[in-house]
C-alpha positions, -999 to 999 in steps of 0.1 A, spaced: 718 676 -183 741 701 -198 733 724 -228 750 749 -251 735 772 -275 760 790 -297 762 812 -328 791 810 -352 799 829 -382 811 813 -414 834 831 -437 814 848 -464 798 822 -486 811 793 -466 782 785 -444 774 754 -463 809 741 -461 809 745 -422 775 729 -417 785 700 -440 816 693 -416 793 696 -386 767 673 -400 795 647 -409 811 647 -375 783 647 -351 771 612 -353 774 590 -322 792 612 -296 793 595 -262 770 615 -240 754 637 -267 716 637 -265 709 662 -292 730 683 -316 710 706 -338 725 728 -365 705 755 -379 708 784 -403 697 820 -394 671 832 -418 683 868 -418 721 863 -418 735 842 -446 767 835 -428 754 825 -393 750 791 -379 732 783 -347 742 752 -329 720 736 -298 735 708 -279 722 688 -251 746 664 -232 742 641 -202 767 662 -184 794 688 -189 822 661 -187 808 643 -217 808 675 -237 843 682 -227 856 648 -233 842 648 -268 864 677 -279 895 654 -274 881 627 -297 902 622 -328 872 626 -351 862 658 -334 896 672 -335 898 663 -372 864 680 -379 877 712 -361 907 714 -382 887 708 -414 862 735 -407 885 760 -392 895 777 -425 858 783 -432 849 798 -397 851 836 -393 844 835 -356 822 827 -327 796 853 -317 786 839 -283 778 807 -265 755 801 -235 754 772 -211 719 759 -202 704 733 -178 678 713 -200 652 699 -181 633 681 -209 610 687 -236 599 670 -269 628 645 -278 645 646 -244 639 625 -213 631 645 -183 660 656 -161 662 640 -127 
């Protein structure tokens, strides 16, 4: 499995707008096992995204899907930046099958 954990910053007061786009565009993405969007309790403009994919290739391919490209274009005006992103190797846990 392939995982990503990232923190993005919405433009001031636009966090809900960004999260609305993320929620609307993260339905059935091929290879996506989990896509969690979370607010930061102490930072009103921060959004945390935790993703689990079957493999890195599935994640990379998803970025080329027309619906993902449209979501990126729609959210871009409301995003102030990306603070960081880390890659992980999920091995299982509640809601995920164990990695082989």
